[in-house]
N, CA and C atoms as a LAMMPS dump frame, in Angstrom:
ITEM: TIMESTEP
0
ITEM: NUMBER OF ATOMS
387
ITEM: BOX BOUNDS ff ff ff
-5.0000000000000000e+02 5.0000000000000000e+02
-5.0000000000000000e+02 5.0000000000000000e+02
-5.0000000000000000e+02 5.0000000000000000e+02
ITEM: ATOMS id mol type element x y z
1 1 1 N 303.149 68.761 441.776
2 1 2 C 301.763 68.744 441.68
3 1 3 C 300.904 67.944 442.607
4 2 1 N 302.276 67.016 443.396
5 2 2 C 301.073 66.525 444.591
6 2 3 C 301.494 67.412 445.568
7 3 1 N 302.631 67.982 445.988
8 3 2 C 302.599 69.208 446.503
9 3 3 C 300.964 70.053 446.737
10 4 1 N 301.018 70.672 445.636
11 4 2 C 299.784 71.364 445.165
12 4 3 C 298.646 70.618 446.108
13 5 1 N 298.407 69.468 445.695
14 5 2 C 297.539 68.452 446.218
15 5 3 C 297.089 68.355 447.648
16 6 1 N 298.28 68.171 448.113
17 6 2 C 298.754 68.009 449.489
18 6 3 C 297.866 69.276 450.275
19 7 1 N 298.53 70.328 449.878
20 7 2 C 298.359 71.764 450.128
21 7 3 C 296.969 72.153 450.142
22 8 1 N 296.26 71.452 449.41
23 8 2 C 294.702 72.039 449.141
24 8 3 C 293.927 71.483 450.225
25 9 1 N 294.32 70.602 451.155
26 9 2 C 293.642 69.599 452.231
27 9 3 C 293.734 70.7 453.408
28 10 1 N 292.656 70.496 454.037
29 10 2 C 292.78 71.801 455.438
30 10 3 C 293.332 70.887 456.464
31 11 1 N 294.449 71.214 457.034
32 11 2 C 294.917 70.708 457.784
33 11 3 C 296.193 71.526 458.588
34 12 1 N 296.587 71.323 459.886
35 12 2 C 297.376 71.904 460.888
36 12 3 C 298.429 70.916 461.36
37 13 1 N 299.5 71.265 460.775
38 13 2 C 300.866 70.253 461.225
39 13 3 C 301.75 70.757 462.496
40 14 1 N 302.17 69.71 462.975
41 14 2 C 303.261 70.029 463.977
42 14 3 C 304.518 69.167 463.8
43 15 1 N 305.641 69.885 463.128
44 15 2 C 306.848 69.339 462.981
45 15 3 C 307.897 69.507 463.879
46 16 1 N 308.587 68.138 464.238
47 16 2 C 309.845 68.219 465.34
48 16 3 C 310.695 67.942 464.744
49 17 1 N 311.84 68.523 464.613
50 17 2 C 312.712 69.077 464.192
51 17 3 C 314.102 68.794 464.772
52 18 1 N 315.056 68.058 464.634
53 18 2 C 316.143 67.798 465.447
54 18 3 C 317.413 67.853 463.905
55 19 1 N 318.195 69.373 464.297
56 19 2 C 319.398 69.863 463.94
57 19 3 C 320.741 69.012 464.024
58 20 1 N 320.945 68.406 463.331
59 20 2 C 322.585 67.677 463.701
60 20 3 C 323.2 67.571 462.593
61 21 1 N 324.504 67.584 462.692
62 21 2 C 325.298 67.346 462.164
63 21 3 C 325.199 66.17 461.151
64 22 1 N 325.934 65.827 459.539
65 22 2 C 325.9 64.934 459.202
66 22 3 C 326.522 63.295 459.283
67 23 1 N 326.918 63.759 460.491
68 23 2 C 327.793 62.319 460.896
69 23 3 C 326.629 61.675 462.443
70 24 1 N 326.089 62.618 462.629
71 24 2 C 325.186 61.788 463.377
72 24 3 C 324.052 60.756 462.776
73 25 1 N 323.916 59.691 463.653
74 25 2 C 322.815 58.491 463.457
75 25 3 C 321.704 59.158 463.555
76 26 1 N 320.994 59.09 462.102
77 26 2 C 319.112 59.189 462.337
78 26 3 C 318.332 58.807 463.467
79 27 1 N 319.004 57.403 463.74
80 27 2 C 318.188 56.842 464.984
81 27 3 C 318.149 58.086 465.697
82 28 1 N 318.976 58.389 466.245
83 28 2 C 319.486 59.749 467.335
84 28 3 C 318.274 60.64 467.1
85 29 1 N 318.637 61.198 466.033
86 29 2 C 317.474 62.316 465.509
87 29 3 C 315.985 62.072 465.783
88 30 1 N 316.043 60.764 465.284
89 30 2 C 314.53 60.298 465.402
90 30 3 C 314.081 60.201 467.047
91 31 1 N 314.704 59.399 467.456
92 31 2 C 314.35 59.306 469.222
93 31 3 C 314.481 60.544 469.696
94 32 1 N 314.998 62.075 469.603
95 32 2 C 315.006 63.169 469.81
96 32 3 C 313.478 63.769 469.565
97 33 1 N 312.891 63.773 468.495
98 33 2 C 311.912 64.083 467.553
99 33 3 C 310.697 63.672 468.405
100 34 1 N 310.867 62.025 468.393
101 34 2 C 309.713 61.891 469.423
102 34 3 C 310.02 62.204 470.824
103 35 1 N 310.718 62.057 471.304
104 35 2 C 310.614 62.944 472.857
105 35 3 C 310.485 63.985 472.829
106 36 1 N 310.395 64.74 472.092
107 36 2 C 309.605 66.037 471.775
108 36 3 C 308.203 65.938 471.279
109 37 1 N 308.17 65.301 470.252
110 37 2 C 306.689 65.444 469.666
111 37 3 C 305.878 64.757 470.295
112 38 1 N 305.849 63.364 470.788
113 38 2 C 304.624 62.776 471.355
114 38 3 C 304.325 63.321 472.742
115 39 1 N 304.91 64.002 473.859
116 39 2 C 304.473 64.663 474.591
117 39 3 C 303.608 65.592 474.19
118 40 1 N 303.88 66.497 473.433
119 40 2 C 303.139 67.699 472.912
120 40 3 C 302.094 67.519 472.103
121 41 1 N 301.863 66.214 471.311
122 41 2 C 300.906 66.181 471.217
123 41 3 C 299.895 65.283 471.927
124 42 1 N 300.286 64.677 473.133
125 42 2 C 299.642 64.46 474.323
126 42 3 C 298.805 65.569 474.757
127 43 1 N 299.825 66.422 474.922
128 43 2 C 299.212 67.722 475.827
129 43 3 C 298.185 68.409 475.281
130 44 1 N 298.236 68.173 473.652
131 44 2 C 296.872 68.965 473.488
132 44 3 C 295.764 67.682 472.636
133 45 1 N 295.903 67.099 473.673
134 45 2 C 294.88 65.855 473.851
135 45 3 C 294.436 65.481 472.178
136 46 1 N 295.569 65.259 471.788
137 46 2 C 295.472 64.104 470.255
138 46 3 C 295.004 62.791 470.637
139 47 1 N 294.153 62.261 469.953
140 47 2 C 293.552 60.884 470.724
141 47 3 C 294.243 59.732 469.929
142 48 1 N 294.604 59.843 468.408
143 48 2 C 295.458 59.162 467.763
144 48 3 C 296.512 59.298 467.103
145 49 1 N 297.53 59.008 466.979
146 49 2 C 298.772 58.862 466.326
147 49 3 C 299.055 57.729 465.387
148 50 1 N 299.414 57.819 464.067
149 50 2 C 299.686 57.136 463.42
150 50 3 C 301.241 57.33 462.749
151 51 1 N 302.227 56.327 462.661
152 51 2 C 303.217 56.333 462.311
153 51 3 C 303.087 55.316 461.208
154 52 1 N 304.294 55.932 459.972
155 52 2 C 304.706 54.811 459.11
156 52 3 C 305.607 53.786 459.316
157 53 1 N 305.169 52.476 459.378
158 53 2 C 305.705 51.182 459.955
159 53 3 C 307.331 51.277 459.054
160 54 1 N 308.188 51.02 460.013
161 54 2 C 309.597 51.093 459.799
162 54 3 C 309.813 49.652 460.021
163 55 1 N 309.192 48.867 459.969
164 55 2 C 309.342 47.034 460.462
165 55 3 C 309.818 47.016 461.848
166 56 1 N 311.036 46.424 461.502
167 56 2 C 311.746 46.156 462.666
168 56 3 C 312.191 46.925 463.288
169 57 1 N 312.123 48.535 462.838
170 57 2 C 312.48 49.337 463.511
171 57 3 C 311.762 50.207 464.502
172 58 1 N 310.301 49.75 464.164
173 58 2 C 309.144 50.02 465.14
174 58 3 C 309.535 49.806 466.512
175 59 1 N 310.191 48.807 466.926
176 59 2 C 310.372 48.282 468.581
177 59 3 C 311.132 49.48 469.173
178 60 1 N 311.969 50.47 468.361
179 60 2 C 312.876 51.49 469.038
180 60 3 C 311.75 52.571 469.38
181 61 1 N 310.61 52.782 468.58
182 61 2 C 309.828 53.972 468.788
183 61 3 C 308.712 53.435 469.848
184 62 1 N 308.468 52.002 469.929
185 62 2 C 307.526 51.721 471.093
186 62 3 C 308.28 51.754 472.278
187 63 1 N 309.672 51.479 472.256
188 63 2 C 310.332 51.265 473.469
189 63 3 C 310.357 53.27 474.095
190 64 1 N 310.331 54.043 473.417
191 64 2 C 310.101 55.635 473.727
192 64 3 C 308.948 55.602 474.023
193 65 1 N 307.933 55.355 473.148
194 65 2 C 306.431 55.652 473.992
195 65 3 C 306.226 55.134 475.402
196 66 1 N 307.016 53.728 475.404
197 66 2 C 306.53 52.94 476.85
198 66 3 C 307.436 54.032 477.926
199 67 1 N 308.22 54.467 477.876
200 67 2 C 309.611 55.599 478.474
201 67 3 C 308.348 56.542 478.672
202 68 1 N 307.99 57.365 477.762
203 68 2 C 307.001 58.576 477.802
204 68 3 C 305.785 58.277 478.517
205 69 1 N 305.074 56.972 478.443
206 69 2 C 303.985 56.693 479.116
207 69 3 C 304.357 56.958 480.679
208 70 1 N 305.469 55.639 481.419
209 70 2 C 305.819 55.787 482.434
210 70 3 C 305.981 56.796 482.879
211 71 1 N 306.838 57.915 482.387
212 71 2 C 307.211 59.193 483.144
213 71 3 C 306.021 59.993 483.138
214 72 1 N 304.686 59.549 482.756
215 72 2 C 303.187 60.717 482.431
216 72 3 C 303.687 61.768 481.394
217 73 1 N 304.498 61.623 480.277
218 73 2 C 304.447 62.25 479.484
219 73 3 C 303.723 61.997 478.025
220 74 1 N 303.047 61.068 477.927
221 74 2 C 302.161 61.053 477.325
222 74 3 C 300.804 59.847 477.963
223 75 1 N 299.65 60.849 477.623
224 75 2 C 298.625 59.732 478.507
225 75 3 C 298.229 58.632 477.732
226 76 1 N 298.169 57.595 478.793
227 76 2 C 297.788 56.336 478.718
228 76 3 C 296.482 56.261 477.853
229 77 1 N 295.883 57.091 477.182
230 77 2 C 294.639 56.819 476.762
231 77 3 C 295.039 57.411 474.965
232 78 1 N 295.968 58.091 475.122
233 78 2 C 296.69 58.258 473.25
234 78 3 C 297.015 56.942 472.778
235 79 1 N 296.169 56.584 471.507
236 79 2 C 296.627 55.587 470.912
237 79 3 C 297.644 55.61 470.081
238 80 1 N 299.001 55.131 469.959
239 80 2 C 299.676 55.182 468.916
240 80 3 C 299.779 54.084 468.378
241 81 1 N 300 53.681 466.694
242 81 2 C 299.916 52.51 465.846
243 81 3 C 300.933 52.853 464.918
244 82 1 N 301.261 51.887 464.257
245 82 2 C 302.434 51.95 463.019
246 82 3 C 301.579 50.994 462.434
247 83 1 N 301.486 52.077 460.949
248 83 2 C 300.772 51.06 459.729
249 83 3 C 301.712 51.229 458.466
250 84 1 N 301.336 50.594 457.691
251 84 2 C 302.169 50.204 456.262
252 84 3 C 301.527 51.424 455.749
253 85 1 N 302.919 52.449 454.741
254 85 2 C 302.206 53.543 453.943
255 85 3 C 300.788 53.088 453.221
256 86 1 N 300.934 51.938 452.68
257 86 2 C 299.761 51.747 451.829
258 86 3 C 298.358 51.697 452.363
259 87 1 N 298.908 51.404 453.756
260 87 2 C 297.368 51.479 454.614
261 87 3 C 296.519 52.383 454.981
262 88 1 N 297.503 53.63 454.569
263 88 2 C 296.555 54.82 455.152
264 88 3 C 297.24 56.086 454.215
265 89 1 N 296.419 56.602 453.536
266 89 2 C 297.02 57.615 452.78
267 89 3 C 297.407 58.919 453.131
268 90 1 N 297.061 59.129 454.781
269 90 2 C 297.094 60.384 455.317
270 90 3 C 299.033 60.239 455.61
271 91 1 N 299.236 59.318 455.704
272 91 2 C 300.526 58.96 455.833
273 91 3 C 301.722 59.268 454.77
274 92 1 N 300.851 59.218 453.243
275 92 2 C 301.387 59.919 452.075
276 92 3 C 301.926 61.636 452.481
277 93 1 N 300.368 61.883 452.568
278 93 2 C 300.494 63.606 453.138
279 93 3 C 301.533 63.764 454.136
280 94 1 N 301.864 63.255 455.287
281 94 2 C 303.01 63.432 456.03
282 94 3 C 304.299 63.178 455.313
283 95 1 N 304.873 62.227 454.315
284 95 2 C 305.804 62.458 453.437
285 95 3 C 306.199 63.656 453.001
286 96 1 N 305.244 63.974 452.318
287 96 2 C 305.386 65.214 451.405
288 96 3 C 305.657 66.328 452.466
289 97 1 N 304.936 66.607 453.2
290 97 2 C 305.022 67.589 454.282
291 97 3 C 306.817 67.419 454.829
292 98 1 N 306.96 66.229 455.124
293 98 2 C 308.613 66.146 455.592
294 98 3 C 309.297 66.696 454.894
295 99 1 N 308.919 65.931 453.26
296 99 2 C 309.964 66.43 452.544
297 99 3 C 310.091 67.699 452.263
298 100 1 N 309.156 68.731 451.963
299 100 2 C 309.153 69.937 451.968
300 100 3 C 309.78 70.936 452.894
301 101 1 N 309.747 70.289 454.267
302 101 2 C 310.451 70.614 455.116
303 101 3 C 311.761 70.705 455.319
304 102 1 N 311.922 69.013 454.627
305 102 2 C 313.792 68.968 454.644
306 102 3 C 313.854 70.007 453.512
307 103 1 N 313.446 69.849 452.519
308 103 2 C 314.138 71.245 451.552
309 103 3 C 314.343 72.636 451.88
310 104 1 N 313.111 72.804 452.524
311 104 2 C 312.833 74.38 452.958
312 104 3 C 314.088 74.649 453.918
313 105 1 N 314.641 73.719 454.614
314 105 2 C 315.825 73.743 455.725
315 105 3 C 317.014 73.673 454.642
316 106 1 N 317.195 73.203 454.115
317 106 2 C 318.111 73.211 453.126
318 106 3 C 318.476 74.179 452.094
319 107 1 N 317.214 75.112 452.22
320 107 2 C 317.37 76.029 451.369
321 107 3 C 316.541 76.149 449.641
322 108 1 N 315.366 75.116 449.461
323 108 2 C 314.502 74.934 448.437
324 108 3 C 313.365 75.72 449.085
325 109 1 N 312.81 76.65 448.342
326 109 2 C 311.781 77.18 449.273
327 109 3 C 310.692 77.413 447.66
328 110 1 N 310.705 76.41 446.817
329 110 2 C 309.877 76.121 445.931
330 110 3 C 308.053 75.948 446.919
331 111 1 N 308.044 74.858 447.111
332 111 2 C 306.23 74.527 447.852
333 111 3 C 306.221 74.969 449.309
334 112 1 N 307.165 75.492 449.816
335 112 2 C 307.414 75.78 451.335
336 112 3 C 305.963 76.754 451.413
337 113 1 N 306.102 78.113 450.999
338 113 2 C 305.134 79.04 450.744
339 113 3 C 303.536 78.282 450.668
340 114 1 N 303.569 77.264 450.604
341 114 2 C 301.981 76.693 450.551
342 114 3 C 301.842 75.822 451.874
343 115 1 N 302.733 75.66 452.29
344 115 2 C 302.231 75.268 453.978
345 115 3 C 302.972 76.113 455.222
346 116 1 N 303.64 77.347 454.969
347 116 2 C 304.215 77.788 456.126
348 116 3 C 303.159 78.235 457.165
349 117 1 N 302.067 79.038 456.689
350 117 2 C 301.541 79.214 457.831
351 117 3 C 300.662 78.111 458.679
352 118 1 N 300.84 77.224 458.28
353 118 2 C 300.125 75.739 459.03
354 118 3 C 300.901 74.758 459.546
355 119 1 N 302.187 75.126 459.767
356 119 2 C 303.389 74.34 460.527
357 119 3 C 303.694 74.885 461.524
358 120 1 N 303.591 74.05 462.873
359 120 2 C 304.158 74.332 463.659
360 120 3 C 305.544 73.704 464.244
361 121 1 N 306.494 74.782 464.163
362 121 2 C 307.871 73.676 464.749
363 121 3 C 308.167 73.391 466.197
364 122 1 N 308.572 72.322 466.176
365 122 2 C 308.816 72.035 468.012
366 122 3 C 310.623 71.695 467.654
367 123 1 N 311.073 72.547 468.344
368 123 2 C 312.868 72.13 468.256
369 123 3 C 313.101 70.897 469.232
370 124 1 N 314.131 69.881 468.351
371 124 2 C 314.129 68.671 469.034
372 124 3 C 315.314 68.498 469.718
373 125 1 N 316.128 68.084 470.696
374 125 2 C 317.491 67.823 470.543
375 125 3 C 317.722 67.51 472.287
376 126 1 N 318.93 67.675 472.482
377 126 2 C 319.991 67.269 473.513
378 126 3 C 319.103 68.198 475.056
379 127 1 N 318.556 69.145 474.466
380 127 2 C 318.167 70.376 475.364
381 127 3 C 316.854 70.193 475.63
382 128 1 N 316.148 69.695 474.818
383 128 2 C 315.029 69.572 474.719
384 128 3 C 313.923 68.478 475.099
385 129 1 N 314.333 67.754 476.136
386 129 2 C 313.396 66.432 476.403
387 129 3 C 312.389 66.474 477.384
């Protein structure tokens, strides 16, 4: 039911995916995804990016952003901020989509047809910096 509600919203999405083995650290996969996603959003002139805050771990994301800005891969004018999920309902929609993509990658196809035409995938990882 939640997936159907999110699917009724008119939006396009970009999803960075880092395929890795189960022994890899989640922070490493997240880093690869951010290294791929943020420059892509900047190249498409996205003005604001909002991430769900992970409190103490937000500093890792900010460090990645700083490196990307220093290397000219993310525009200085692109605003990136971290918010609590309760402060921005759009973050819930992103969580729903992330869950659907993760499920689809794992072989679950129930909700994927509602989203497949509006998801652009970016492959993230060692070879995609």
